[in-house]
PDB file of N, CA, C and O in Angstrom:
ATOM      1  N   MET A   1     -10.373 -15.986  24.741  1.00  0.00           N
ATOM      2  CA  MET A   1      -9.697 -17.228  24.151  1.00  0.00           C
ATOM      3  C   MET A   1      -8.825 -17.681  24.562  1.00  0.00           C
ATOM      4  O   MET A   1      -7.852 -17.102  25.045  1.00  0.00           O
ATOM      5  N   GLU A   2      -9.118 -19.531  24.377  1.00  0.00           N
ATOM      6  CA  GLU A   2      -7.967 -20.332  24.595  1.00  0.00           C
ATOM      7  C   GLU A   2      -7.292 -20.777  23.441  1.00  0.00           C
ATOM      8  O   GLU A   2      -7.833 -21.107  22.386  1.00  0.00           O
ATOM      9  N   LEU A   3      -5.608 -20.770  23.785  1.00  0.00           N
ATOM     10  CA  LEU A   3      -5.074 -21.302  22.580  1.00  0.00           C
ATOM     11  C   LEU A   3      -4.573 -22.909  22.857  1.00  0.00           C
ATOM     12  O   LEU A   3      -4.153 -23.551  23.820  1.00  0.00           O
ATOM     13  N   LYS A   4      -4.842 -23.134  21.580  1.00  0.00           N
ATOM     14  CA  LYS A   4      -4.504 -25.234  21.755  1.00  0.00           C
ATOM     15  C   LYS A   4      -2.746 -24.951  21.647  1.00  0.00           C
ATOM     16  O   LYS A   4      -2.158 -24.164  20.905  1.00  0.00           O
ATOM     17  N   PRO A   5      -2.201 -25.866  22.636  1.00  0.00           N
ATOM     18  CA  PRO A   5      -1.060 -25.892  22.761  1.00  0.00           C
ATOM     19  C   PRO A   5       0.131 -25.769  21.190  1.00  0.00           C
ATOM     20  O   PRO A   5       1.266 -25.293  21.174  1.00  0.00           O
ATOM     21  N   SER A   6      -0.476 -26.243  20.288  1.00  0.00           N
ATOM     22  CA  SER A   6       0.211 -26.526  18.660  1.00  0.00           C
ATOM     23  C   SER A   6      -0.047 -25.283  18.546  1.00  0.00           C
ATOM     24  O   SER A   6       1.112 -24.950  18.301  1.00  0.00           O
ATOM     25  N   THR A   7      -0.581 -24.373  18.524  1.00  0.00           N
ATOM     26  CA  THR A   7      -1.161 -22.828  17.994  1.00  0.00           C
ATOM     27  C   THR A   7      -0.173 -21.703  18.457  1.00  0.00           C
ATOM     28  O   THR A   7       0.392 -20.746  17.928  1.00  0.00           O
ATOM     29  N   ALA A   8      -0.255 -22.450  20.073  1.00  0.00           N
ATOM     30  CA  ALA A   8       0.491 -21.191  20.565  1.00  0.00           C
ATOM     31  C   ALA A   8       2.393 -21.604  20.420  1.00  0.00           C
ATOM     32  O   ALA A   8       3.159 -20.689  20.723  1.00  0.00           O
ATOM     33  N   ARG A   9       2.920 -22.769  20.028  1.00  0.00           N
ATOM     34  CA  ARG A   9       3.483 -23.049  19.711  1.00  0.00           C
ATOM     35  C   ARG A   9       4.433 -21.842  18.123  1.00  0.00           C
ATOM     36  O   ARG A   9       5.369 -21.043  18.095  1.00  0.00           O
ATOM     37  N   ILE A  10       3.325 -22.484  16.970  1.00  0.00           N
ATOM     38  CA  ILE A  10       2.825 -21.420  16.003  1.00  0.00           C
ATOM     39  C   ILE A  10       3.364 -20.032  16.164  1.00  0.00           C
ATOM     40  O   ILE A  10       4.234 -19.547  15.441  1.00  0.00           O
ATOM     41  N   LEU A  11       2.731 -19.383  17.252  1.00  0.00           N
ATOM     42  CA  LEU A  11       2.479 -18.261  17.320  1.00  0.00           C
ATOM     43  C   LEU A  11       4.157 -17.377  18.038  1.00  0.00           C
ATOM     44  O   LEU A  11       4.360 -16.167  17.935  1.00  0.00           O
ATOM     45  N   ILE A  12       4.861 -18.102  18.528  1.00  0.00           N
ATOM     46  CA  ILE A  12       5.811 -18.360  19.694  1.00  0.00           C
ATOM     47  C   ILE A  12       7.182 -18.174  18.357  1.00  0.00           C
ATOM     48  O   ILE A  12       8.121 -17.399  18.176  1.00  0.00           O
ATOM     49  N   PHE A  13       6.747 -19.077  17.825  1.00  0.00           N
ATOM     50  CA  PHE A  13       7.659 -19.226  16.183  1.00  0.00           C
ATOM     51  C   PHE A  13       7.723 -18.318  15.645  1.00  0.00           C
ATOM     52  O   PHE A  13       8.860 -18.002  15.295  1.00  0.00           O
ATOM     53  N   SER A  14       6.555 -17.365  15.262  1.00  0.00           N
ATOM     54  CA  SER A  14       6.290 -16.042  14.076  1.00  0.00           C
ATOM     55  C   SER A  14       7.108 -15.352  14.310  1.00  0.00           C
ATOM     56  O   SER A  14       8.003 -15.006  13.539  1.00  0.00           O
ATOM     57  N   ILE A  15       6.855 -14.822  16.102  1.00  0.00           N
ATOM     58  CA  ILE A  15       7.471 -14.145  17.152  1.00  0.00           C
ATOM     59  C   ILE A  15       8.891 -13.865  16.727  1.00  0.00           C
ATOM     60  O   ILE A  15       9.422 -12.809  16.383  1.00  0.00           O
ATOM     61  N   LYS A  16       9.514 -15.468  16.873  1.00  0.00           N
ATOM     62  CA  LYS A  16      11.066 -14.914  16.839  1.00  0.00           C
ATOM     63  C   LYS A  16      11.527 -15.028  15.537  1.00  0.00           C
ATOM     64  O   LYS A  16      12.725 -14.751  15.470  1.00  0.00           O
ATOM     65  N   GLU A  17      10.969 -15.366  14.362  1.00  0.00           N
ATOM     66  CA  GLU A  17      10.948 -15.185  12.905  1.00  0.00           C
ATOM     67  C   GLU A  17      11.115 -13.475  12.840  1.00  0.00           C
ATOM     68  O   GLU A  17      11.987 -12.806  12.287  1.00  0.00           O
ATOM     69  N   ASN A  18       9.893 -13.040  13.651  1.00  0.00           N
ATOM     70  CA  ASN A  18       9.674 -11.907  13.012  1.00  0.00           C
ATOM     71  C   ASN A  18      10.637 -10.362  13.816  1.00  0.00           C
ATOM     72  O   ASN A  18      10.508  -9.139  13.876  1.00  0.00           O
ATOM     73  N   SER A  19      11.820 -11.704  14.421  1.00  0.00           N
ATOM     74  CA  SER A  19      11.824 -10.450  15.611  1.00  0.00           C
ATOM     75  C   SER A  19      13.234  -9.009  15.057  1.00  0.00           C
ATOM     76  O   SER A  19      13.584  -7.975  15.626  1.00  0.00           O
ATOM     77  N   MET A  20      13.569  -9.502  14.052  1.00  0.00           N
ATOM     78  CA  MET A  20      14.246  -8.609  13.554  1.00  0.00           C
ATOM     79  C   MET A  20      13.383  -7.468  12.675  1.00  0.00           C
ATOM     80  O   MET A  20      13.941  -6.418  12.356  1.00  0.00           O
ATOM     81  N   GLY A  21      12.352  -7.666  12.400  1.00  0.00           N
ATOM     82  CA  GLY A  21      11.609  -6.317  11.584  1.00  0.00           C
ATOM     83  C   GLY A  21      11.844  -6.227  10.550  1.00  0.00           C
ATOM     84  O   GLY A  21      12.597  -7.078  10.076  1.00  0.00           O
ATOM     85  N   HIS A  22      11.426  -5.374   9.858  1.00  0.00           N
ATOM     86  CA  HIS A  22      11.577  -4.396   8.240  1.00  0.00           C
ATOM     87  C   HIS A  22      11.638  -3.757   8.802  1.00  0.00           C
ATOM     88  O   HIS A  22      11.268  -3.664   9.973  1.00  0.00           O
ATOM     89  N   VAL A  23      12.368  -2.780   7.839  1.00  0.00           N
ATOM     90  CA  VAL A  23      12.278  -1.049   7.695  1.00  0.00           C
ATOM     91  C   VAL A  23      11.843  -0.792   6.468  1.00  0.00           C
ATOM     92  O   VAL A  23      12.220  -1.446   5.495  1.00  0.00           O
ATOM     93  N   TYR A  24      10.968   0.233   6.396  1.00  0.00           N
ATOM     94  CA  TYR A  24       9.932   0.735   5.087  1.00  0.00           C
ATOM     95  C   TYR A  24      10.651   1.979   4.831  1.00  0.00           C
ATOM     96  O   TYR A  24      11.065   2.734   5.710  1.00  0.00           O
ATOM     97  N   LYS A  25      10.808   2.192   3.230  1.00  0.00           N
ATOM     98  CA  LYS A  25      10.893   3.543   3.033  1.00  0.00           C
ATOM     99  C   LYS A  25       9.519   4.057   2.720  1.00  0.00           C
ATOM    100  O   LYS A  25       8.654   3.182   2.764  1.00  0.00           O
ATOM    101  N   VAL A  26       9.247   4.859   2.516  1.00  0.00           N
ATOM    102  CA  VAL A  26       7.949   5.320   2.146  1.00  0.00           C
ATOM    103  C   VAL A  26       7.928   6.735   1.489  1.00  0.00           C
ATOM    104  O   VAL A  26       8.492   7.758   1.877  1.00  0.00           O
ATOM    105  N   VAL A  27       7.014   6.505   0.228  1.00  0.00           N
ATOM    106  CA  VAL A  27       6.918   7.887  -0.870  1.00  0.00           C
ATOM    107  C   VAL A  27       5.787   7.702  -0.664  1.00  0.00           C
ATOM    108  O   VAL A  27       5.215   6.834  -0.004  1.00  0.00           O
ATOM    109  N   GLU A  28       5.255   8.939  -1.520  1.00  0.00           N
ATOM    110  CA  GLU A  28       3.977  10.176  -1.598  1.00  0.00           C
ATOM    111  C   GLU A  28       3.610  10.228  -3.134  1.00  0.00           C
ATOM    112  O   GLU A  28       4.092  11.141  -3.804  1.00  0.00           O
ATOM    113  N   LEU A  29       2.722   9.229  -3.769  1.00  0.00           N
ATOM    114  CA  LEU A  29       2.528   9.287  -5.129  1.00  0.00           C
ATOM    115  C   LEU A  29       0.882  10.080  -5.591  1.00  0.00           C
ATOM    116  O   LEU A  29       0.539  11.086  -4.969  1.00  0.00           O
ATOM    117  N   VAL A  30       0.337   9.737  -6.264  1.00  0.00           N
ATOM    118  CA  VAL A  30      -0.901  10.665  -7.161  1.00  0.00           C
ATOM    119  C   VAL A  30      -1.209  10.248  -8.315  1.00  0.00           C
ATOM    120  O   VAL A  30      -0.892  10.928  -9.291  1.00  0.00           O
ATOM    121  N   GLY A  31      -1.858   9.102  -8.461  1.00  0.00           N
ATOM    122  CA  GLY A  31      -2.564   8.528  -9.004  1.00  0.00           C
ATOM    123  C   GLY A  31      -4.124   8.994  -9.541  1.00  0.00           C
ATOM    124  O   GLY A  31      -5.045   9.161  -8.742  1.00  0.00           O
ATOM    125  N   SER A  32      -4.322   9.235 -11.480  1.00  0.00           N
ATOM    126  CA  SER A  32      -5.324  10.256 -11.506  1.00  0.00           C
ATOM    127  C   SER A  32      -5.865   9.151 -12.419  1.00  0.00           C
ATOM    128  O   SER A  32      -5.096   8.299 -12.864  1.00  0.00           O
ATOM    129  N   SER A  33      -7.120   9.148 -12.696  1.00  0.00           N
ATOM    130  CA  SER A  33      -7.805   8.564 -13.421  1.00  0.00           C
ATOM    131  C   SER A  33      -9.085   8.576 -13.526  1.00  0.00           C
ATOM    132  O   SER A  33      -9.786   8.300 -12.553  1.00  0.00           O
ATOM    133  N   SER A  34      -9.789   9.009 -15.139  1.00  0.00           N
ATOM    134  CA  SER A  34     -11.422   9.179 -15.187  1.00  0.00           C
ATOM    135  C   SER A  34     -12.396   8.219 -15.691  1.00  0.00           C
ATOM    136  O   SER A  34     -13.417   8.264 -16.378  1.00  0.00           O
ATOM    137  N   THR A  35     -11.410   6.968 -14.844  1.00  0.00           N
ATOM    138  CA  THR A  35     -12.560   5.907 -14.364  1.00  0.00           C
ATOM    139  C   THR A  35     -13.314   6.095 -13.283  1.00  0.00           C
ATOM    140  O   THR A  35     -14.495   6.398 -13.116  1.00  0.00           O
ATOM    141  N   SER A  36     -12.084   5.772 -12.317  1.00  0.00           N
ATOM    142  CA  SER A  36     -12.720   5.178 -11.065  1.00  0.00           C
ATOM    143  C   SER A  36     -11.110   5.545  -9.900  1.00  0.00           C
ATOM    144  O   SER A  36      -9.938   5.587 -10.274  1.00  0.00           O
ATOM    145  N   ILE A  37     -11.571   5.720  -8.706  1.00  0.00           N
ATOM    146  CA  ILE A  37     -10.872   5.542  -7.728  1.00  0.00           C
ATOM    147  C   ILE A  37      -9.399   4.458  -7.409  1.00  0.00           C
ATOM    148  O   ILE A  37      -8.236   4.500  -7.007  1.00  0.00           O
ATOM    149  N   GLU A  38     -10.507   3.476  -7.948  1.00  0.00           N
ATOM    150  CA  GLU A  38      -9.566   1.915  -7.964  1.00  0.00           C
ATOM    151  C   GLU A  38      -8.929   2.104  -8.914  1.00  0.00           C
ATOM    152  O   GLU A  38      -7.839   1.539  -8.820  1.00  0.00           O
ATOM    153  N   ASP A  39      -9.141   2.957 -10.368  1.00  0.00           N
ATOM    154  CA  ASP A  39      -8.122   2.975 -11.372  1.00  0.00           C
ATOM    155  C   ASP A  39      -6.786   3.332 -10.778  1.00  0.00           C
ATOM    156  O   ASP A  39      -5.728   2.716 -10.654  1.00  0.00           O
ATOM    157  N   ALA A  40      -7.375   5.060 -10.312  1.00  0.00           N
ATOM    158  CA  ALA A  40      -6.091   6.077 -10.272  1.00  0.00           C
ATOM    159  C   ALA A  40      -5.013   5.044  -9.096  1.00  0.00           C
ATOM    160  O   ALA A  40      -3.828   5.369  -9.024  1.00  0.00           O
ATOM    161  N   ILE A  41      -5.460   3.978  -8.335  1.00  0.00           N
ATOM    162  CA  ILE A  41      -4.805   3.968  -7.001  1.00  0.00           C
ATOM    163  C   ILE A  41      -3.826   2.583  -7.917  1.00  0.00           C
ATOM    164  O   ILE A  41      -2.914   1.956  -7.377  1.00  0.00           O
ATOM    165  N   ASN A  42      -4.131   2.438  -8.846  1.00  0.00           N
ATOM    166  CA  ASN A  42      -3.540   0.906  -9.399  1.00  0.00           C
ATOM    167  C   ASN A  42      -2.714   1.735 -10.479  1.00  0.00           C
ATOM    168  O   ASN A  42      -1.504   1.520 -10.550  1.00  0.00           O
ATOM    169  N   THR A  43      -3.347   2.742 -11.388  1.00  0.00           N
ATOM    170  CA  THR A  43      -2.117   3.630 -12.236  1.00  0.00           C
ATOM    171  C   THR A  43      -0.551   4.007 -11.187  1.00  0.00           C
ATOM    172  O   THR A  43       0.609   4.061 -11.596  1.00  0.00           O
ATOM    173  N   ALA A  44      -1.000   4.190  -9.951  1.00  0.00           N
ATOM    174  CA  ALA A  44      -0.002   5.118  -9.771  1.00  0.00           C
ATOM    175  C   ALA A  44       1.206   3.621  -9.137  1.00  0.00           C
ATOM    176  O   ALA A  44       2.214   3.413  -9.812  1.00  0.00           O
ATOM    177  N   ILE A  45       1.013   2.968  -8.204  1.00  0.00           N
ATOM    178  CA  ILE A  45       0.767   1.514  -8.199  1.00  0.00           C
ATOM    179  C   ILE A  45       1.610   1.135  -9.205  1.00  0.00           C
ATOM    180  O   ILE A  45       2.781   1.008  -8.846  1.00  0.00           O
ATOM    181  N   ALA A  46       1.377   0.918 -10.347  1.00  0.00           N
ATOM    182  CA  ALA A  46       1.915   0.078 -11.486  1.00  0.00           C
ATOM    183  C   ALA A  46       3.260   1.198 -11.726  1.00  0.00           C
ATOM    184  O   ALA A  46       4.454   0.902 -11.751  1.00  0.00           O
ATOM    185  N   ARG A  47       2.627   2.590 -11.894  1.00  0.00           N
ATOM    186  CA  ARG A  47       3.796   3.202 -12.597  1.00  0.00           C
ATOM    187  C   ARG A  47       5.299   3.342 -11.617  1.00  0.00           C
ATOM    188  O   ARG A  47       6.463   3.519 -11.975  1.00  0.00           O
ATOM    189  N   ALA A  48       4.636   3.163 -10.141  1.00  0.00           N
ATOM    190  CA  ALA A  48       5.894   3.061  -9.048  1.00  0.00           C
ATOM    191  C   ALA A  48       6.767   1.997  -9.414  1.00  0.00           C
ATOM    192  O   ALA A  48       7.962   2.182  -9.646  1.00  0.00           O
ATOM    193  N   SER A  49       6.038   0.554  -9.489  1.00  0.00           N
ATOM    194  CA  SER A  49       6.931  -0.711  -9.588  1.00  0.00           C
ATOM    195  C   SER A  49       7.461  -0.606 -10.626  1.00  0.00           C
ATOM    196  O   SER A  49       7.885  -1.672 -11.075  1.00  0.00           O
ATOM    197  N   GLU A  50       7.643   0.364 -11.290  1.00  0.00           N
ATOM    198  CA  GLU A  50       8.623   0.120 -12.371  1.00  0.00           C
ATOM    199  C   GLU A  50      10.122   0.705 -11.891  1.00  0.00           C
ATOM    200  O   GLU A  50      11.212   0.235 -12.215  1.00  0.00           O
ATOM    201  N   THR A  51       9.954   1.472 -11.318  1.00  0.00           N
ATOM    202  CA  THR A  51      11.006   1.846 -11.122  1.00  0.00           C
ATOM    203  C   THR A  51      11.876   1.986  -9.463  1.00  0.00           C
ATOM    204  O   THR A  51      12.964   2.446  -9.118  1.00  0.00           O
ATOM    205  N   LEU A  52      10.445   1.161  -8.567  1.00  0.00           N
ATOM    206  CA  LEU A  52      10.832   0.714  -6.918  1.00  0.00           C
ATOM    207  C   LEU A  52      10.938  -0.567  -7.464  1.00  0.00           C
ATOM    208  O   LEU A  52      10.672  -0.909  -8.616  1.00  0.00           O
ATOM    209  N   ARG A  53      11.366  -1.271  -6.498  1.00  0.00           N
ATOM    210  CA  ARG A  53      11.486  -2.570  -6.179  1.00  0.00           C
ATOM    211  C   ARG A  53      10.993  -3.017  -4.562  1.00  0.00           C
ATOM    212  O   ARG A  53      11.735  -2.448  -3.762  1.00  0.00           O
ATOM    213  N   ASN A  54      10.137  -3.720  -3.992  1.00  0.00           N
ATOM    214  CA  ASN A  54       9.729  -4.607  -2.846  1.00  0.00           C
ATOM    215  C   ASN A  54       8.349  -3.763  -2.092  1.00  0.00           C
ATOM    216  O   ASN A  54       7.979  -3.617  -0.927  1.00  0.00           O
ATOM    217  N   LEU A  55       7.891  -3.362  -3.292  1.00  0.00           N
ATOM    218  CA  LEU A  55       6.582  -2.118  -2.809  1.00  0.00           C
ATOM    219  C   LEU A  55       5.370  -3.399  -1.871  1.00  0.00           C
ATOM    220  O   LEU A  55       4.687  -4.298  -2.362  1.00  0.00           O
ATOM    221  N   ARG A  56       5.502  -3.023  -0.604  1.00  0.00           N
ATOM    222  CA  ARG A  56       4.937  -4.000   0.378  1.00  0.00           C
ATOM    223  C   ARG A  56       3.281  -3.511   0.529  1.00  0.00           C
ATOM    224  O   ARG A  56       2.507  -4.454   0.362  1.00  0.00           O
ATOM    225  N   TRP A  57       2.562  -2.063   0.843  1.00  0.00           N
ATOM    226  CA  TRP A  57       1.669  -1.622   1.318  1.00  0.00           C
ATOM    227  C   TRP A  57       1.653  -0.554   0.833  1.00  0.00           C
ATOM    228  O   TRP A  57       2.616   0.020   0.326  1.00  0.00           O
ATOM    229  N   PHE A  58       0.207  -0.036   0.962  1.00  0.00           N
ATOM    230  CA  PHE A  58      -0.196   1.645   0.519  1.00  0.00           C
ATOM    231  C   PHE A  58      -1.230   2.055   1.564  1.00  0.00           C
ATOM    232  O   PHE A  58      -1.915   1.310   2.266  1.00  0.00           O
ATOM    233  N   GLU A  59      -1.203   3.514   1.525  1.00  0.00           N
ATOM    234  CA  GLU A  59      -2.554   3.800   2.226  1.00  0.00           C
ATOM    235  C   GLU A  59      -3.075   5.162   1.592  1.00  0.00           C
ATOM    236  O   GLU A  59      -2.280   6.048   1.278  1.00  0.00           O
ATOM    237  N   VAL A  60      -4.400   5.285   1.425  1.00  0.00           N
ATOM    238  CA  VAL A  60      -4.891   6.835   0.979  1.00  0.00           C
ATOM    239  C   VAL A  60      -4.877   7.535   1.672  1.00  0.00           C
ATOM    240  O   VAL A  60      -5.501   7.197   2.677  1.00  0.00           O
ATOM    241  N   VAL A  61      -4.400   8.587   1.720  1.00  0.00           N
ATOM    242  CA  VAL A  61      -4.610   9.388   1.897  1.00  0.00           C
ATOM    243  C   VAL A  61      -5.252  10.972   1.980  1.00  0.00           C
ATOM    244  O   VAL A  61      -5.510  11.646   2.977  1.00  0.00           O
ATOM    245  N   HIS A  62      -5.448  11.384   0.108  1.00  0.00           N
ATOM    246  CA  HIS A  62      -6.330  12.149   0.313  1.00  0.00           C
ATOM    247  C   HIS A  62      -7.244  11.524  -1.209  1.00  0.00           C
ATOM    248  O   HIS A  62      -6.611  10.729  -1.903  1.00  0.00           O
ATOM    249  N   THR A  63      -8.540  11.863  -1.620  1.00  0.00           N
ATOM    250  CA  THR A  63      -9.154  11.539  -2.707  1.00  0.00           C
ATOM    251  C   THR A  63      -9.850  12.739  -3.039  1.00  0.00           C
ATOM    252  O   THR A  63     -10.453  13.332  -2.144  1.00  0.00           O
ATOM    253  N   ARG A  64      -9.847  13.325  -4.602  1.00  0.00           N
ATOM    254  CA  ARG A  64      -9.998  14.392  -4.958  1.00  0.00           C
ATOM    255  C   ARG A  64     -10.722  13.839  -5.840  1.00  0.00           C
ATOM    256  O   ARG A  64     -10.733  12.610  -5.772  1.00  0.00           O
ATOM    257  N   GLY A  65     -11.700  14.579  -7.131  1.00  0.00           N
ATOM    258  CA  GLY A  65     -12.260  14.451  -7.669  1.00  0.00           C
ATOM    259  C   GLY A  65     -12.510  15.902  -8.510  1.00  0.00           C
ATOM    260  O   GLY A  65     -12.427  16.930  -7.837  1.00  0.00           O
ATOM    261  N   HIS A  66     -12.861  16.045 -10.187  1.00  0.00           N
ATOM    262  CA  HIS A  66     -13.166  16.992 -11.002  1.00  0.00           C
ATOM    263  C   HIS A  66     -14.876  16.835 -11.496  1.00  0.00           C
ATOM    264  O   HIS A  66     -15.514  15.878 -11.935  1.00  0.00           O
ATOM    265  N   ILE A  67     -15.198  18.091 -11.224  1.00  0.00           N
ATOM    266  CA  ILE A  67     -16.634  17.737 -11.794  1.00  0.00           C
ATOM    267  C   ILE A  67     -17.327  18.720 -13.072  1.00  0.00           C
ATOM    268  O   ILE A  67     -17.524  19.902 -12.793  1.00  0.00           O
ATOM    269  N   GLU A  68     -17.470  18.527 -13.615  1.00  0.00           N
ATOM    270  CA  GLU A  68     -18.151  19.003 -15.201  1.00  0.00           C
ATOM    271  C   GLU A  68     -19.394  18.792 -15.233  1.00  0.00           C
ATOM    272  O   GLU A  68     -19.941  17.691 -15.279  1.00  0.00           O
ATOM    273  N   GLU A  69     -20.029  20.119 -15.205  1.00  0.00           N
ATOM    274  CA  GLU A  69     -21.690  19.800 -15.558  1.00  0.00           C
ATOM    275  C   GLU A  69     -22.148  19.021 -14.639  1.00  0.00           C
ATOM    276  O   GLU A  69     -22.750  18.155 -15.274  1.00  0.00           O
ATOM    277  N   GLY A  70     -22.249  18.762 -13.419  1.00  0.00           N
ATOM    278  CA  GLY A  70     -22.747  17.832 -12.721  1.00  0.00           C
ATOM    279  C   GLY A  70     -22.331  16.606 -12.427  1.00  0.00           C
ATOM    280  O   GLY A  70     -22.996  15.849 -11.719  1.00  0.00           O
ATOM    281  N   GLN A  71     -21.021  16.249 -13.018  1.00  0.00           N
ATOM    282  CA  GLN A  71     -20.852  15.136 -13.669  1.00  0.00           C
ATOM    283  C   GLN A  71     -19.190  14.715 -12.973  1.00  0.00           C
ATOM    284  O   GLN A  71     -18.286  15.551 -12.950  1.00  0.00           O
ATOM    285  N   THR A  72     -19.001  13.082 -12.365  1.00  0.00           N
ATOM    286  CA  THR A  72     -17.102  13.004 -11.973  1.00  0.00           C
ATOM    287  C   THR A  72     -16.575  13.151 -13.276  1.00  0.00           C
ATOM    288  O   THR A  72     -17.193  12.635 -14.207  1.00  0.00           O
ATOM    289  N   VAL A  73     -15.487  13.799 -13.496  1.00  0.00           N
ATOM    290  CA  VAL A  73     -14.990  13.348 -14.912  1.00  0.00           C
ATOM    291  C   VAL A  73     -13.703  13.060 -14.356  1.00  0.00           C
ATOM    292  O   VAL A  73     -13.095  12.193 -14.984  1.00  0.00           O
ATOM    293  N   HIS A  74     -13.214  13.450 -13.536  1.00  0.00           N
ATOM    294  CA  HIS A  74     -11.629  12.703 -13.233  1.00  0.00           C
ATOM    295  C   HIS A  74     -11.445  12.664 -11.793  1.00  0.00           C
ATOM    296  O   HIS A  74     -11.894  13.562 -11.080  1.00  0.00           O
ATOM    297  N   PHE A  75     -10.867  11.764 -11.374  1.00  0.00           N
ATOM    298  CA  PHE A  75     -10.461  11.058 -10.018  1.00  0.00           C
ATOM    299  C   PHE A  75      -8.969  11.028  -9.969  1.00  0.00           C
ATOM    300  O   PHE A  75      -8.146  10.527 -10.735  1.00  0.00           O
ATOM    301  N   GLN A  76      -8.817  11.861  -8.593  1.00  0.00           N
ATOM    302  CA  GLN A  76      -7.207  11.685  -8.117  1.00  0.00           C
ATOM    303  C   GLN A  76      -7.137  11.300  -6.763  1.00  0.00           C
ATOM    304  O   GLN A  76      -7.797  11.819  -5.864  1.00  0.00           O
ATOM    305  N   VAL A  77      -6.039  10.058  -6.585  1.00  0.00           N
ATOM    306  CA  VAL A  77      -5.861   9.834  -5.561  1.00  0.00           C
ATOM    307  C   VAL A  77      -4.363   9.907  -4.822  1.00  0.00           C
ATOM    308  O   VAL A  77      -3.476   9.338  -5.458  1.00  0.00           O
ATOM    309  N   THR A  78      -4.044  10.407  -3.816  1.00  0.00           N
ATOM    310  CA  THR A  78      -2.652  10.780  -3.049  1.00  0.00           C
ATOM    311  C   THR A  78      -2.970   9.114  -2.372  1.00  0.00           C
ATOM    312  O   THR A  78      -3.965   8.462  -2.055  1.00  0.00           O
ATOM    313  N   LEU A  79      -1.559   8.933  -2.384  1.00  0.00           N
ATOM    314  CA  LEU A  79      -1.470   7.474  -1.840  1.00  0.00           C
ATOM    315  C   LEU A  79       0.192   7.798  -0.843  1.00  0.00           C
ATOM    316  O   LEU A  79       1.094   8.561  -1.191  1.00  0.00           O
ATOM    317  N   ARG A  80       0.139   6.878   0.504  1.00  0.00           N
ATOM    318  CA  ARG A  80       1.543   6.591   0.715  1.00  0.00           C
ATOM    319  C   ARG A  80       2.055   5.182   0.086  1.00  0.00           C
ATOM    320  O   ARG A  80       1.325   4.208   0.269  1.00  0.00           O
ATOM    321  N   VAL A  81       2.883   5.065  -0.415  1.00  0.00           N
ATOM    322  CA  VAL A  81       3.488   3.492  -0.690  1.00  0.00           C
ATOM    323  C   VAL A  81       4.994   3.420  -0.219  1.00  0.00           C
ATOM    324  O   VAL A  81       5.988   4.143  -0.292  1.00  0.00           O
ATOM    325  N   GLY A  82       4.575   1.855   0.443  1.00  0.00           N
ATOM    326  CA  GLY A  82       5.816   1.388   1.397  1.00  0.00           C
ATOM    327  C   GLY A  82       6.430   0.401   0.691  1.00  0.00           C
ATOM    328  O   GLY A  82       5.861  -0.581   0.214  1.00  0.00           O
ATOM    329  N   PHE A  83       7.902   0.726   0.602  1.00  0.00           N
ATOM    330  CA  PHE A  83       8.747  -0.687   0.183  1.00  0.00           C
ATOM    331  C   PHE A  83       9.843  -1.271   1.418  1.00  0.00           C
ATOM    332  O   PHE A  83       9.833  -0.701   2.509  1.00  0.00           O
ATOM    333  N   THR A  84      10.496  -2.083   1.247  1.00  0.00           N
ATOM    334  CA  THR A  84      11.426  -2.583   2.084  1.00  0.00           C
ATOM    335  C   THR A  84      13.101  -2.338   1.428  1.00  0.00           C
ATOM    336  O   THR A  84      13.518  -2.724   0.336  1.00  0.00           O
ATOM    337  N   LEU A  85      13.834  -1.588   2.474  1.00  0.00           N
ATOM    338  CA  LEU A  85      14.654  -1.689   2.036  1.00  0.00           C
ATOM    339  C   LEU A  85      15.666  -3.137   1.424  1.00  0.00           C
ATOM    340  O   LEU A  85      15.330  -4.310   1.591  1.00  0.00           O
ATOM    341  N   GLU A  86      16.255  -2.925   1.092  1.00  0.00           N
ATOM    342  CA  GLU A  86      17.378  -3.777   0.746  1.00  0.00           C
ATOM    343  C   GLU A  86      18.567  -4.519   1.225  1.00  0.00           C
ATOM    344  O   GLU A  86      19.615  -3.881   1.124  1.00  0.00           O
ATOM    345  N   GLU A  87      18.645  -5.516   1.640  1.00  0.00           N
ATOM    346  CA  GLU A  87      19.806  -5.696   2.724  1.00  0.00           C
ATOM    347  C   GLU A  87      20.862  -5.050   2.068  1.00  0.00           C
ATOM    348  O   GLU A  87      20.766  -4.758   0.876  1.00  0.00           O
ATOM    349  N   ALA A  88      22.433  -4.656   3.109  1.00  0.00           N
ATOM    350  CA  ALA A  88      23.314  -4.025   2.457  1.00  0.00           C
ATOM    351  C   ALA A  88      24.390  -5.037   2.386  1.00  0.00           C
ATOM    352  O   ALA A  88      25.445  -4.777   1.807  1.00  0.00           O
TER     353      ALA A  88
END
């Protein structure tokens, strides 16, 4: 892939802008829902955002469910959530 000169300047500028990087704190959360896996994830993130600031990303670590009489009745999702630390 050949980069156009203007694109190359943008990439170099971006690298310089991000040269300090970010530091993240990671917490583990478990969300649950009787509706869906997505709802379990959203429930965990919404609750965490009530007490944590600067949430930036999440990773699904485990997904589990509860079965009754051949039907899925409950979802449980374990997440690792990263947030940026505030400046001192």
